[in-house]
C-alpha positions in Angstrom: -123.0 120.8 -79.9 -122.0 117.6 -78.6 -118.0 117.6 -79.8 -118.2 114.1 -81.3 -121.3 114.8 -83.4 -120.5 114.8 -86.9 -121.7 117.9 -88.9 -123.9 116.8 -91.9 -126.1 119.3 -93.8 -129.9 118.8 -94.2 -132.5 120.1 -96.8 -136.0 119.7 -95.9 -137.1 119.5 -99.5 -140.5 119.9 -101.2 -144.0 118.0 -101.0 -143.5 115.5 -98.4 -140.1 116.1 -97.6 -140.0 118.5 -94.8 -142.4 115.8 -92.7 -140.5 112.5 -93.8 -137.3 114.5 -92.8 -138.3 115.6 -89.5 -139.6 112.2 -88.8 -136.0 110.3 -89.6 -134.0 113.2 -87.9 -136.0 112.2 -84.8 -135.5 108.4 -85.3 -131.7 108.9 -85.9 -131.5 111.1 -82.6 -133.3 108.1 -80.5 -131.2 105.8 -82.2 -127.9 107.2 -80.6 -126.6 108.8 -84.0 -124.1 111.4 -83.3 -125.0 114.0 -86.1 -125.1 117.9 -85.8 -127.6 119.0 -88.5 -127.2 122.0 -90.7 -130.4 123.0 -92.2 -129.9 124.5 -95.4 -132.9 126.0 -98.0 -133.3 123.8 -101.1 -136.0 123.4 -103.8 -139.0 125.2 -105.1 -138.6 128.4 -102.9 -135.2 128.7 -103.9 -135.7 128.4 -107.5 -137.9 131.2 -107.3 -135.5 133.5 -105.5 -133.4 133.5 -108.9 -131.0 130.4 -107.9 -130.9 128.3 -111.2 -129.3 125.4 -109.2 -132.1 125.1 -106.8 -129.8 125.7 -103.9 -128.4 129.1 -102.3 -124.5 130.0 -101.9 -124.6 129.5 -98.2 -126.2 125.9 -98.7 -123.2 125.1 -101.2 -120.9 127.0 -98.5 -122.5 124.1 -95.8 -122.1 121.3 -98.1 -118.7 121.6 -99.4 -118.0 122.2 -95.5 -119.5 119.1 -94.2 -119.1 116.6 -97.3 -122.4 115.0 -95.9 -125.8 115.9 -97.8 -129.1 114.0 -96.3 -131.4 115.7 -98.8 -135.1 114.9 -98.9 -137.0 114.9 -102.3 -137.4 118.1 -104.1 -139.8 119.3 -106.9 -138.0 120.5 -109.9 -140.0 123.0 -112.0 -140.6 122.4 -115.7 -139.4 124.6 -118.2 -136.0 125.9 -119.8 -133.2 127.3 -117.4 -133.9 125.1 -114.6 -131.6 122.1 -113.6 -132.3 119.1 -111.5 -130.5 119.7 -108.1 -129.6 116.0 -108.0 -127.8 116.0 -111.2 -126.4 119.6 -110.5 -124.8 118.2 -107.2 -123.8 114.7 -108.4 -121.7 116.6 -111.2 -120.4 119.7 -109.6 -119.1 117.8 -106.6 -118.0 114.4 -108.3 -120.4 112.1 -106.6 -119.3 109.7 -109.0 -121.2 106.4 -107.5 -124.4 106.0 -106.9 -125.7 103.0 -104.6 -129.0 101.5 -104.7 -130.0 98.6 -102.5 -132.8 96.6 -102.9 -134.2 94.1 -100.7 -137.0 92.1 -100.0 -139.0 92.0 -96.6 -141.5 89.3 -97.0 -143.7 88.4 -95.7 -144.2 92.0 -94.2 -144.1 94.0 -97.5 -145.7 91.8 -100.0 -143.3 90.9 -102.9 -143.4 88.1 -105.6 -139.6 87.5 -105.1 -138.9 87.0 -101.2 -135.5 86.2 -101.6 -134.3 89.3 -103.5 -131.5 91.1 -101.9 -129.3 93.0 -104.7 -127.5 96.5 -104.6 -127.0 98.3 -108.0 -124.2 100.3 -108.4 -124.7 103.2 -111.2 -121.8 105.3 -112.7 -123.2 108.7 -112.0 -121.6 111.7 -114.3 -121.1 110.3 -117.6 -123.0 108.3 -120.3 -126.0 110.2 -122.1 -126.8 112.2 -118.3 -123.1 114.4 -119.3 -126.5 116.5 -120.7 -125.0 117.6 -123.8 -127.6 118.0 -126.6 -128.0 119.8 -129.9 -130.7 120.2 -132.4 -128.8 119.6 -135.8 -131.6 120.2 -138.1 -135.2 120.8 -138.4 -135.7 116.9 -138.2 -132.7 115.7 -135.9 -131.4 116.4 -132.5 -128.6 114.7 -130.5 -127.3 113.7 -127.4 -123.8 113.0 -126.8 -122.9 109.9 -125.1 -119.6 110.3 -123.2 -117.6 107.6 -121.4 -114.1 108.2 -120.2 -111.4 105.4 -119.1 -110.9 107.1 -115.8 -114.5 107.1 -115.1 -115.1 103.6 -115.9 -111.8 102.6 -113.8 -113.3 104.8 -110.8 -117.0 103.0 -110.9 -115.7 99.7 -111.3 -113.0 99.6 -108.5 -115.3 101.4 -106.2 -118.1 98.4 -107.2 -115.5 95.8 -106.1 -114.2 97.5 -103.2 -118.2 97.8 -102.0 -118.9 94.0 -102.5 -116.0 93.1 -100.8 -116.4 95.2 -97.5 -120.4 94.2 -97.7 -119.5 90.5 -97.8 -121.2 90.4 -101.5 -119.9 87.5 -103.5 -120.6 88.3 -107.4 -120.7 91.5 -109.8 -122.8 91.6 -112.9 -121.9 94.2 -115.3 -124.5 95.2 -117.5 -124.1 97.0 -120.7 -125.0 97.4 -124.6 -121.6 96.5 -126.0 -123.1 94.3 -129.1 -124.4 97.7 -130.5 -122.4 100.5 -128.9 -119.0 98.7 -129.2 -116.9 101.8 -128.4 -118.7 103.7 -125.2 -120.2 100.5 -123.8 -117.2 98.3 -125.0 -114.8 100.4 -123.0 -117.3 100.3 -119.9 -117.1 96.6 -120.0 -113.4 96.2 -120.8 -112.3 98.3 -118.0 -114.6 96.4 -115.8 -112.8 93.0 -116.9 -109.7 95.0 -116.3 -109.9 95.9 -113.0 -111.8 92.7 -111.9 -108.5 90.7 -112.2 -107.4 92.7 -109.2 -110.4 90.8 -107.3 -109.9 87.0 -107.7 -112.0 86.6 -104.5 -115.3 87.9 -106.4 -117.1 86.2 -108.9 -117.6 88.2 -112.3 -119.8 88.3 -115.3 -121.9 90.4 -117.6 -124.9 90.7 -119.4 -126.6 92.6 -122.5 -128.8 95.2 -120.6 -131.9 93.8 -122.1 -132.2 90.8 -121.2 -130.4 91.5 -117.9 -133.1 94.2 -117.0 -135.8 91.3 -118.1 -134.2 88.6 -115.6 -134.1 91.3 -112.7 -137.6 91.8 -113.2 -138.3 88.0 -113.3 -135.6 86.5 -111.0 -133.9 89.1 -109.0 -132.8 86.7 -106.6 -130.1 85.5 -108.9 -128.2 88.9 -108.8 -126.0 90.2 -106.0 -124.1 93.5 -107.3 -125.0 94.8 -110.6 -122.5 97.4 -112.1 -124.2 99.6 -114.7 -123.3 102.9 -116.5 -125.5 106.0 -116.2 -128.8 105.5 -118.0 -129.1 101.7 -117.5 -128.4 101.8 -114.0 -131.0 104.5 -113.2 -133.8 102.5 -115.3 -132.7 99.3 -113.7 -132.5 100.3 -109.9 -136.2 101.5 -110.2 -137.3 98.0 -111.7 -135.5 96.2 -109.0 -136.9 98.9 -106.4 -140.4 98.0 -107.6 -140.0 94.5 -108.0 -138.5 94.4 -104.1 -142.0 95.4 -103.0 -142.3 99.0 -103.1 -140.3 102.3 -104.4 -140.8 103.9 -100.8 -138.4 101.9 -99.2 -135.6 102.3 -101.6 -132.8 104.6 -100.3 -130.0 105.8 -102.6 -126.3 107.1 -101.8 -124.2 108.8 -104.0 -120.6 108.6 -103.4 -117.6 111.2 -104.0 -114.1 111.8 -102.8 -115.0 114.6 -100.7 -118.8 114.5 -100.5 -121.9 112.1 -100.3 -125.4 112.5 -100.9 -128.1 110.4 -99.0 -131.7 110.3 -100.2 -134.9 108.3 -101.1 -135.3 107.1 -104.3 -138.9 108.3 -104.7 -140.0 111.8 -105.5 -141.7 114.6 -103.5 -145.4 113.7 -103.7 -147.0 117.0 -103.3 -150.5 115.5 -103.3 -150.1 113.7 -100.2 -148.0 116.2 -98.3 -149.6 117.1 -95.0 -151.5 114.2 -94.5 -149.8 112.1 -92.4 -149.3 109.1 -94.6 -146.0 109.5 -96.3 -143.8 106.6 -95.8 -140.5 107.8 -94.3 -138.9 104.4 -94.5 -137.0 105.4 -97.9 -135.4 108.5 -96.3 -134.7 106.4 -92.9 -132.8 103.7 -94.8 -130.6 106.5 -96.7 -129.7 108.0 -93.6 -128.6 104.7 -92.4 -126.2 104.4 -95.4 -124.9 108.0 -94.4 -124.2 106.7 -90.7 -122.5 103.9 -92.1 -120.7 106.4 -94.0 -119.5 108.3 -91.4 -118.4 105.6 -89.3 -121.6 105.1 -86.8 -122.3 101.9 -87.9 -123.3 100.4 -84.6 -125.9 103.3 -84.5 -127.2 102.1 -88.1 -127.6 98.6 -87.2 -129.4 99.3 -84.2 -132.0 101.9 -86.1 -132.3 99.3 -88.9 -133.0 96.4 -86.6 -135.9 98.4 -85.0 -137.3 99.4 -88.2 -137.2 95.7 -88.9 -138.8 95.1 -85.7 -141.8 97.5 -86.8 -142.2 95.8 -89.8 -142.7 92.4 -88.3 -145.0 93.7 -85.9 -147.1 94.7 -88.6 -146.5 98.7 -88.5 -147.0 100.1 -92.0 -147.9 103.5 -93.7 -150.7 103.2 -96.4 -148.2 102.3 -99.1 -146.9 99.2 -97.3 -150.1 98.0 -95.7 -151.6 96.2 -98.6 -154.6 94.5 -96.8 -153.3 95.3 -93.0 -154.3 98.2 -90.7 -152.6 101.1 -91.9 -151.1 103.6 -89.2 -149.9 107.5 -89.9 -146.6 108.5 -90.6 -146.0 110.0 -87.2 -147.2 106.7 -85.3 -144.7 104.8 -87.8 -141.9 106.7 -86.5 -142.9 106.1 -82.7 -143.4 102.7 -83.5 -139.6 102.2 -84.7 -138.6 104.5 -82.0 -140.4 102.2 -79.2 -138.6 99.0 -80.7 -134.9 100.6 -80.7 -132.7 97.9 -79.0 -134.8 94.6 -80.3 -133.4 92.4 -82.9 -136.1 91.1 -85.6 -137.1 87.4 -85.2 -137.9 86.4 -88.8 -136.1 89.2 -90.9 -132.0 88.8 -91.1 -130.8 91.5 -88.5 -128.8 94.0 -89.7 -125.1 94.4 -89.0 -122.7 97.2 -88.6 -120.6 97.4 -91.8 -117.9 100.0 -92.8 -118.5 101.1 -96.9 -115.6 102.4 -98.9 -115.7 106.1 -99.3 -113.8 107.2 -101.7 -112.3 106.1 -105.1 -109.4 103.9 -104.9 -106.6 103.5 -107.8 -104.0 101.1 -108.1 -103.2 101.4 -111.4 -100.9 103.9 -113.2 -102.0 105.9 -115.8 -102.7 104.1 -119.3 -99.7 104.4 -121.4 -99.9 107.1 -124.3 -100.8 105.4 -127.6 -100.4 107.1 -130.9 -103.2 108.7 -132.1 -103.3 109.4 -135.9 -106.0 111.6 -137.9 -107.3 109.3 -141.0 -110.4 111.4 -142.2 -113.3 113.2 -141.3 -117.1 112.5 -140.9 -118.9 115.7 -142.4 -122.6 116.5 -141.1 -124.8 117.9 -144.1 -128.2 119.6 -142.9 -129.8 118.3 -146.7 -133.5 117.8 -148.1 -132.3 116.6 -151.4 -131.7 113.0 -152.6 -129.0 111.5 -151.7 -127.5 111.1 -155.1 -127.4 114.9 -155.8 -125.9 115.5 -152.3 -123.0 112.7 -153.3 -122.8 114.8 -156.4 -122.0 118.0 -154.7 -119.7 116.2 -152.1 -117.5 114.4 -154.8 -116.8 118.0 -156.4 -115.2 119.0 -153.0 -112.7 116.1 -153.1 -109.1 117.1 -153.5 -106.4 114.9 -152.2 -105.7 113.0 -150.1 -109.4 113.3 -148.9 -112.2 110.9 -150.9 -115.6 110.6 -150.4 -116.2 107.0 -149.2 -119.5 106.6 -147.6 -122.9 108.6 -146.8 -125.1 107.2 -143.9 -128.4 108.4 -142.6 -129.0 107.8 -138.9 -126.4 105.4 -139.0 -127.6 103.6 -142.1 -125.5 103.5 -144.9 -127.2 105.2 -148.2 -124.5 105.5 -150.8 -122.8 103.8 -152.6 -125.2 101.1 -152.8 -128.3 102.1 -150.9 -131.6 100.7 -150.7 -134.5 102.5 -151.9 -136.2 101.3 -148.9 -134.4 103.2 -146.4 -136.1 106.0 -144.8 -134.4 109.1 -144.6 -134.5 112.7 -142.7 -132.3 115.7 -143.0 -129.6 114.6 -141.6 -126.5 113.1 -143.6 -122.9 111.8 -142.2 -120.8 111.9 -144.8 -117.2 110.1 -144.6 -114.5 111.4 -146.3 -110.9 109.4 -145.7 -107.5 108.8 -147.3 -107.9 104.8 -147.2 -106.5 104.9 -143.7 -103.4 107.0 -144.1 -103.1 110.0 -142.0 -104.1 113.4 -143.2 -103.2 117.1 -141.8 -105.9 118.4 -139.7 -105.3 121.6 -142.2 -107.1 119.3 -144.9 -109.9 118.7 -143.0 -110.3 122.5 -142.4 -110.0 123.4 -145.9 -112.7 120.6 -147.0 -115.2 122.6 -144.6 -114.2 125.7 -146.4 -115.2 124.5 -149.8 -118.5 123.0 -148.5 -119.5 126.7 -147.0 -118.2 128.0 -150.5 -120.6 125.6 -152.2 -123.6 126.5 -150.0 -123.8 123.3 -148.2 -125.0 123.3 -144.8 -122.8 121.3 -142.8 -123.6 120.8 -139.0 -120.2 119.4 -137.4 -117.3 117.7 -138.2 -116.0 114.8 -136.3 -112.6 113.5 -136.9 -111.8 110.4 -137.5 -108.9 108.6 -135.5 -106.8 105.9 -135.3 -105.7 104.7 -132.0 -102.4 102.4 -132.3 -103.3 101.8 -135.3 -107.0 100.7 -134.5 -109.8 102.6 -135.6 -111.1 104.9 -132.9 -114.9 105.3 -135.0 -117.8 102.8 -135.9 -117.2 101.3 -139.2 -120.1 101.5 -141.6 -120.9 98.7 -144.6 -118.0 98.4 -146.6 -115.1 100.1 -144.3 
């Protein structure tokens, strides 16, 4: 093995994965990349062997040792007990930053937005993708949305460092903090706090719904977009499609010790083995990998050859759109034949190092005073709200008093509206007028509810932090 070669873990994947990965490895080697691939098993065959993560122990050992994962798409079997390998790797190895460049290659790849060149940076571990879900009643299930200050600080700082390293000028943060004031509000607040350390980069914020609409309508207006996990996932696919083809979209998942590089598209088993799959998305992900491991010169050389192939009219069927299409192998040969050339109309690629680890210049936030001031008791109840309220009032013992009942977040007692549609899931708020209460009083309340035959599902303690409510306020609160 070449002493200067970088060990990387490689998975051929499922469907079109093996053919496009082999094409990409051939291009990377021809372009001067110094890599030592270690092939591992991954995907459907591994799940059938009984490995619920989709990866063998040997695969995990290789990945943890190399710290670099070049992964072809895999097919996740349907059914319980099977986890997405992408989500498993991201969360298990702390790959907190998802980076998806979305650029137009007009006129060689048709698009309505020829000036588009943006990068979406998505928080990768938290939000609704924490995957904590419960069925509470016959009618209601829940998914917990978890957002942490350290998680927000880490992804925000990475986004600013990435923008600075790539010569990007502006970051737009997108949240829904007008509705989710605590979770999305924290994400935006930390973005603005971290942004004070980067006065050279312009910063703004958009509500995610209008932001997504503007990405679809005018993507040229954006440079770098930062978003929480779910919004970032959705908006990055919108951007990839608007750019011209999801088949051209690469993705990097960056952590402190490991990184994973892959195409955005799936395994497409319906076209496997037909020599028509587009290796471009996986190849561009491989170029992100080369920049990550310090081989930017090889990345730029290969990228420019790929751009030349586009300029010369080469394209797999998904790219051709009226032109003569070539097979995946012919396209691969075409890229290799153009190594050493520079594009004439498309912007040439340049070697640019990228940040590889979270950077924190801030000391931990000072501890705040946490005070428990009440509790939300969630009840499974199929009767009317007035009867429920009467039964709950009978449980009152000072200092806890029933203040409010909501159904799916809408206040229905006291002074609810008869038009409000209700299901069998009720949030019942007990408080002491904002004054502290002992935790034993909350435990005693749940015991009284159980003794009264009320089917309580869970409790959520209501806490104030330095006197500020750490919970959403209902009407009249």
